C-alpha positions in Angstrom: -138.3 251.0 -65.3 -139.3 247.4 -65.0 -141.6 246.1 -62.3 -138.7 244.6 -60.4 -136.9 248.0 -60.5 -140.0 249.7 -59.1 -140.5 247.2 -56.3 -136.8 247.1 -55.5 -136.7 250.9 -55.3 -139.5 251.0 -52.8 -137.9 248.3 -50.8 -134.5 249.9 -50.7 -136.0 253.3 -50.0 -137.9 251.8 -47.0 -134.7 250.2 -45.6 -132.7 253.4 -46.1 -135.3 255.6 -44.5 -135.5 253.3 -41.5 -131.7 253.4 -41.2 -131.5 257.3 -41.4 -134.3 257.7 -38.9 -132.5 255.4 -36.5 -129.2 257.2 -37.0 -130.9 260.5 -36.3 -132.3 258.9 -33.2 -135.9 259.5 -34.4 -136.8 255.8 -34.0 -135.1 253.1 -32.1 -133.9 249.9 -33.6 -136.2 248.1 -31.2 -139.3 250.0 -32.2 -142.1 248.4 -34.1 -141.8 251.1 -36.7 -138.1 250.3 -37.4 -138.7 246.5 -37.4 -141.8 246.8 -39.7 -139.9 249.0 -42.2 -137.1 246.5 -42.2 -139.3 243.6 -42.7 -141.4 245.2 -45.5 -138.4 246.7 -47.1 -136.5 243.4 -47.1 -139.5 241.5 -48.5 -139.9 243.9 -51.3 -136.2 243.8 -52.1 -136.2 240.0 -51.9 -139.3 239.8 -54.3 -137.6 242.2 -56.7 -134.5 239.9 -56.7 -136.7 236.9 -57.2 -138.2 238.5 -60.3 -134.8 238.8 -61.8 -133.6 235.5 -60.5 -130.8 236.8 -58.4 -130.8 234.1 -55.7 -128.0 235.4 -53.4 -129.9 238.6 -52.8 -133.1 236.6 -52.3 -131.4 234.6 -49.6 -130.0 237.7 -47.9 -133.3 239.6 -47.9 -135.3 236.6 -46.8 -133.0 236.2 -43.7 -133.3 240.0 -43.1 -137.0 239.9 -43.2 -137.2 236.8 -41.0 -135.1 238.4 -38.3 -137.2 241.6 -38.5 -140.3 239.5 -38.2 -138.8 237.6 -35.2 -138.1 241.0 -33.6 -141.7 242.1 -34.1 -143.0 238.8 -32.6 -140.8 239.4 -29.6 -141.6 243.1 -29.3 -143.1 244.4 -26.1 -143.3 248.0 -24.6 -140.6 247.0 -22.1 -138.1 246.1 -24.9 -138.6 249.4 -26.7 -136.2 252.2 -26.0 
């Protein structure tokens, strides 16, 4: 496995774990945990794509990470489920 494979695997795993936990109603999509996992996972995936020069995925993951970061900045206990 290359470095980009390892980084991408961690990133995708984090995104999938957040998704599964949300679907099982273990965490809310408005929780800091969910938003943090999405932001970190997207950043790792984006960096992995950058390493292999796959720019469409870099754009997708950058936007994903920015929206997760925006959600974290706007987070308050009142918005959490």
